[in-house]
C-alpha positions as CSV (number, residue, x, y, z in Angstrom):
1,M,-4.1,3.6,26.0
2,Y,-5.9,0.6,27.3
3,F,-9.1,2.3,27.2
4,L,-8.8,3.4,23.1
5,F,-7.6,-0.3,22.8
6,A,-11.0,-1.9,24.5
7,V,-12.9,1.1,22.3
8,G,-11.4,-0.6,19.1
9,I,-12.5,-4.0,20.2
10,L,-16.1,-2.8,20.6
11,F,-16.2,-0.9,17.3
12,I,-14.7,-4.1,15.5
13,V,-17.3,-6.2,17.2
14,K,-20.4,-4.4,16.5
15,G,-19.3,-3.1,13.1
16,G,-18.6,-6.9,12.0
17,D,-22.2,-8.0,13.4
18,M,-23.9,-5.6,11.2
19,F,-21.9,-6.2,8.3
20,V,-22.6,-9.9,8.5
21,D,-26.2,-9.2,8.9
22,G,-26.4,-6.7,5.7
23,A,-24.3,-9.1,3.6
24,A,-26.7,-12.3,4.5
25,W,-29.5,-10.0,3.4
26,I,-27.9,-9.3,0.0
27,A,-27.3,-12.8,-0.3
28,D,-30.7,-13.8,0.2
29,A,-32.4,-11.1,-1.8
30,S,-30.2,-11.1,-4.6
31,G,-29.9,-15.0,-4.9
32,I,-26.4,-15.1,-5.0
33,P,-25.0,-17.8,-2.7
34,K,-23.6,-16.9,0.6
35,F,-20.1,-18.3,-0.3
36,I,-20.0,-15.9,-3.1
37,V,-20.9,-12.9,-1.1
38,G,-18.7,-13.7,1.7
39,A,-15.7,-14.3,-0.7
40,T,-16.2,-11.0,-2.2
41,I,-18.1,-8.1,-0.5
42,V,-17.4,-9.1,2.9
43,S,-13.6,-10.1,1.9
44,F,-13.1,-6.7,0.6
45,A,-14.3,-5.1,3.7
46,T,-12.8,-7.1,6.0
47,T,-9.4,-6.8,4.2
48,L,-9.3,-3.0,4.6
49,P,-7.4,-3.0,7.9
50,E,-4.6,-5.1,6.5
51,M,-4.3,-3.4,3.2
52,I,-4.3,0.2,5.1
53,V,-1.5,-0.8,7.7
54,S,0.7,-2.4,5.5
55,S,0.5,0.5,2.8
56,I,1.2,2.7,5.7
57,A,4.1,0.9,7.1
58,A,5.6,0.2,3.6
59,Y,5.5,4.0,3.0
60,Q,7.2,4.8,6.2
61,G,9.9,2.1,5.3
62,K,8.9,-0.3,7.7
63,L,8.9,-3.4,5.3
64,S,9.2,-5.8,8.1
65,M,5.8,-4.7,9.7
66,A,4.1,-4.2,6.1
67,C,5.0,-8.0,5.6
68,G,4.4,-9.6,8.7
69,N,1.1,-8.0,8.9
70,A,0.2,-9.1,5.5
71,I,1.4,-12.9,5.9
72,G,0.7,-12.8,9.5
73,S,-3.0,-12.1,8.8
74,V,-3.2,-15.0,6.5
75,T,-1.9,-17.5,8.8
76,A,-4.3,-16.3,11.7
77,N,-7.3,-16.0,9.6
78,I,-6.5,-19.9,8.6
79,A,-4.9,-21.4,11.5
80,L,-6.9,-19.3,14.0
81,I,-10.0,-18.0,12.8
82,M,-10.9,-20.8,10.3
83,A,-10.1,-23.3,12.9
84,I,-12.6,-21.7,15.4
85,S,-15.4,-21.9,12.8
86,I,-14.5,-25.6,11.8
87,L,-14.2,-26.5,15.5
88,F,-17.3,-25.5,16.8
89,M,-19.3,-26.0,13.3
90,P,-18.0,-28.4,10.9
91,I,-19.8,-28.7,7.8
92,A,-20.3,-30.7,4.6
93,I,-19.2,-28.4,1.6
94,N,-20.1,-28.5,-2.0
95,R,-16.5,-29.2,-3.5
96,K,-17.4,-27.3,-6.9
97,S,-17.9,-24.0,-4.7
98,Y,-14.5,-24.5,-3.1
99,I,-12.0,-26.1,-5.1
100,A,-11.2,-23.1,-7.5
101,K,-10.9,-20.4,-4.7
102,S,-8.9,-23.0,-2.7
103,C,-6.4,-23.6,-5.7
104,L,-6.0,-19.9,-6.0
105,M,-5.3,-19.4,-2.3
106,L,-2.7,-22.1,-2.2
107,G,-1.2,-21.1,-5.5
108,A,-0.8,-17.3,-4.5
109,I,1.2,-18.6,-1.3
110,M,3.1,-21.0,-3.4
111,F,4.1,-18.2,-6.0
112,L,5.2,-15.9,-3.4
113,F,7.4,-18.4,-1.6
114,L,9.1,-19.3,-4.9
115,F,9.8,-15.5,-5.8
116,S,11.1,-14.8,-2.2
117,L,13.6,-17.6,-2.1
118,D,16.4,-15.3,-2.9
119,G,15.5,-12.8,-0.1
120,D,13.6,-10.3,-1.9
121,L,10.1,-9.6,-3.9
122,K,10.4,-7.5,-7.1
123,L,7.2,-5.8,-8.7
124,F,7.9,-7.5,-12.0
125,E,7.7,-10.8,-9.9
126,C,4.2,-9.8,-8.6
127,L,2.7,-10.2,-12.0
128,P,1.6,-14.0,-11.3
129,I,0.2,-12.9,-8.3
130,L,-2.1,-10.2,-9.6
131,I,-3.3,-12.6,-12.4
132,I,-4.4,-15.0,-9.5
133,F,-6.3,-11.8,-8.3
134,A,-7.7,-11.1,-11.6
135,L,-8.8,-14.8,-11.7
136,F,-10.1,-14.8,-8.4
137,I,-12.5,-12.0,-9.3
138,A,-13.6,-13.4,-12.8
139,E,-14.4,-16.7,-10.9
140,N,-16.6,-15.1,-8.6
141,I,-18.6,-13.2,-11.1
142,M,-18.9,-16.2,-13.5
143,S,-20.1,-18.0,-10.2
144,A,-22.4,-15.4,-9.1
145,K,-24.1,-15.3,-12.6
146,K,-24.4,-18.9,-12.8
147,E,-25.8,-19.4,-9.2
148,S,-28.4,-16.3,-9.3
149,K,-30.0,-18.0,-12.5
150,V,-31.5,-20.5,-10.2
151,S,-35.1,-19.4,-9.2
152,E,-35.8,-19.7,-5.7
153,E,-38.5,-18.4,-3.5
154,R,-36.7,-15.4,-1.4
155,E,-37.6,-12.2,0.3
156,K,-38.6,-9.6,-2.5
157,P,-36.3,-6.4,-1.7
158,T,-38.4,-3.2,-0.6
159,P,-36.7,0.1,-0.6
160,K,-36.8,0.3,3.1
161,G,-35.1,-3.1,3.4
162,V,-32.4,-2.2,0.9
163,A,-31.9,1.3,2.9
164,K,-31.6,-0.5,5.9
165,N,-29.2,-3.2,4.8
166,V,-27.0,-0.9,2.7
167,A,-26.8,1.3,6.2
168,F,-25.7,-2.0,8.0
169,L,-23.1,-2.4,5.4
170,L,-21.7,1.2,5.3
171,V,-21.8,1.5,9.2
172,G,-20.3,-1.7,9.6
173,I,-17.5,-1.2,7.0
174,C,-16.8,2.4,9.2
175,G,-16.8,0.4,12.7
176,I,-14.6,-2.3,11.4
177,V,-12.0,0.1,9.9
178,I,-12.0,2.6,12.7
179,G,-11.9,-0.2,15.4
180,S,-9.1,-1.9,13.7
181,R,-7.1,1.4,13.3
182,L,-7.8,1.8,17.0
183,L,-6.6,-1.6,18.3
184,V,-3.7,-1.9,16.1
185,N,-2.1,1.6,17.1
186,Y,-3.0,0.9,20.8
187,G,-2.3,-2.8,20.8
188,S,1.1,-2.1,19.3
189,E,1.9,0.6,22.0
190,I,0.7,-1.9,24.8
191,A,3.3,-4.7,23.0
192,R,6.0,-2.1,22.8
193,S,5.7,-1.3,26.6
194,L,6.2,-4.8,27.4
195,G,9.6,-5.0,25.3
196,V,8.1,-6.8,22.4
197,S,10.0,-6.2,19.1
198,E,8.5,-4.6,15.7
199,A,8.9,-8.0,13.8
200,V,7.1,-10.1,16.4
201,I,4.2,-7.1,16.8
202,S,3.7,-7.5,13.1
203,L,3.1,-11.0,13.1
204,T,1.2,-11.2,16.1
205,A,-0.7,-8.0,17.6
206,I,-0.9,-6.3,14.4
207,A,-1.7,-9.4,12.4
208,I,-4.4,-10.8,14.9
209,G,-5.6,-7.1,15.2
210,T,-6.4,-6.6,11.6
211,S,-7.8,-10.1,11.3
212,L,-10.2,-9.3,13.9
213,P,-12.9,-8.3,11.5
214,E,-12.5,-11.7,10.0
215,L,-13.0,-13.3,13.5
216,V,-15.9,-11.2,14.3
217,T,-17.6,-12.1,11.2
218,T,-16.9,-15.6,11.4
219,V,-18.1,-15.8,15.1
220,S,-21.4,-13.9,14.2
221,A,-21.9,-16.2,11.2
222,V,-21.2,-19.2,13.4
223,I,-23.9,-17.7,15.9
224,K,-26.3,-16.9,12.9
225,K,-25.6,-20.4,11.5
226,L,-24.1,-19.3,8.4
227,P,-21.1,-21.1,8.2
228,S,-20.4,-20.8,4.4
229,L,-20.4,-16.9,5.0
230,S,-17.6,-17.4,7.4
231,L,-15.7,-19.9,5.3
232,G,-16.1,-18.0,2.0
233,N,-14.8,-14.5,3.9
234,I,-11.7,-16.0,5.0
235,I,-11.0,-17.9,2.0
236,G,-11.6,-14.4,0.0
237,A,-10.0,-12.6,2.3
238,N,-6.7,-14.7,2.1
239,I,-6.4,-14.3,-1.3
240,I,-7.0,-10.7,-1.6
241,D,-4.4,-10.3,1.2
242,M,-1.8,-12.6,-0.6
243,T,-2.5,-11.1,-4.2
244,L,-2.6,-7.3,-3.4
245,I,-0.9,-6.3,-0.1
246,L,2.6,-7.6,-1.0
247,P,2.6,-6.0,-4.7
248,I,1.1,-2.7,-3.2
249,C,4.0,-2.5,-0.5
250,A,6.3,-3.5,-3.4
251,L,5.3,-0.6,-5.6
252,I,5.1,1.8,-2.5
253,S,8.8,1.1,-1.5
254,G,10.2,1.6,-4.8
255,G,9.7,-2.0,-6.4
256,T,11.4,-4.2,-4.3
257,I,10.3,-5.5,-0.8
258,T,14.0,-7.0,0.7
259,G,15.8,-6.8,4.1
260,G,16.8,-9.4,6.8
261,D,13.1,-9.6,8.1
262,F,11.7,-10.5,4.8
263,L,14.0,-13.6,5.2
264,Q,11.8,-14.9,7.8
265,T,9.0,-14.2,5.8
266,A,10.2,-16.3,2.9
267,Y,11.4,-19.4,4.9
268,V,9.2,-19.6,8.1
269,D,6.0,-17.2,7.5
270,L,4.9,-18.3,3.9
271,P,5.6,-21.9,4.4
272,M,3.4,-22.0,7.8
273,S,0.4,-20.2,5.9
274,F,0.9,-22.9,3.2
275,I,0.8,-26.0,5.4
276,V,-2.1,-24.5,7.6
277,G,-3.9,-23.5,4.4
278,A,-3.4,-27.0,2.9
279,L,-4.1,-28.9,6.1
280,A,-7.6,-26.7,6.2
281,L,-8.4,-27.1,2.7
282,V,-7.1,-30.5,1.1
283,P,-8.8,-32.6,3.5
284,A,-12.2,-31.1,3.0
285,L,-12.0,-31.2,-0.7
286,I,-11.2,-35.0,-0.6
287,S,-13.7,-35.8,1.8
288,G,-16.5,-33.0,1.2
289,K,-16.4,-31.8,4.7
290,F,-14.5,-29.8,7.2
291,R,-13.9,-31.8,10.2
292,R,-13.1,-30.9,14.1
293,W,-9.8,-32.3,14.0
294,Q,-8.6,-29.8,11.4
295,G,-9.7,-27.2,13.6
296,A,-7.7,-28.5,16.4
297,A,-4.7,-29.4,14.5
298,M,-4.4,-25.9,12.9
299,I,-4.8,-24.1,16.5
300,A,-2.1,-26.6,17.8
301,L,0.1,-25.5,14.9
302,Y,-0.5,-22.0,15.1
303,A,0.6,-22.1,18.8
304,G,3.8,-23.8,18.0
305,Y,4.5,-21.1,15.0
306,L,3.9,-18.5,17.5
307,A,6.4,-20.1,20.1
308,L,9.0,-20.3,17.2
309,I,8.7,-16.9,16.1
310,F,9.2,-15.7,19.9
311,L,12.6,-17.7,19.8
312,I,13.8,-16.4,16.4
313,D,13.1,-13.1,18.1
314,S,14.9,-13.7,21.2
315,G,18.0,-15.0,19.4
316,N,17.5,-18.5,20.7
317,I,17.5,-19.9,17.1
318,A,19.9,-18.5,14.8
319,F,18.3,-17.6,11.4
320,L,20.1,-18.0,7.9
321,T,21.2,-15.3,5.8
322,V,21.5,-15.0,1.9
323,N,24.8,-14.2,0.2
324,A,24.3,-11.6,-2.1
């Protein structure tokens, strides 16, 4: 069990490293900005673990695990992974590149929160969320077309280079997905053997486990001094998590996500995602720069959030109920 857990980490680390290399080459060779590449190609690949795990959990009727993984991954992406990137490499940003995606991400969280206040999420309520996803894709396409028109000196693609970097992308995706599955499966078994509940597992071990591709691509991008790629990846991954995973889970579960654990998602997990998201993005959009204090504050908030959900799970904090 522990050996396979370690193998999963190895697959994710190497797969993420290869994927960042391939994505960075695509950005250089095509002229598309690294931020756009990070927000589309890399984001779709690194959200596959969350999407797979949540879909399987919803199919098996484990809605608390499905929702906890989706929302918990977003919180971990921002308050842990983005925070690490900002803490080690604070950067100035082009606000025009970030404002649309930042608004879409925060808007998706807000819509989900408002629709979840009655204790459930119905399929028809997911329509505005899916519209946000469509706007995200459209905005990326328009940005890519606009930016790629700027003529710059760049490496001319060769057949050998194309084949090599496409192979990097494909092998990287496979490593990320296989490694994440090993890590989540055996990480969950390890957590259960320690007496941790399914709700906490989904928000911690599984959420952080399925967010490891984002963590690895972020660390690799920081090491390679490509912070725009890592931040674009995180924002794009969060938009995809918020706008696709819960609607898919609602569809799989018969049209509605409901249950006692979903109350915690609505009243604790979604507000925390919005708070750390606003803390990360709003000051940066105002000042034009991510600063180290933001990273430190987000990590502190995340530690407090983890302590809170453990207290709720242990029964030391009584949780509210919604009357029918």
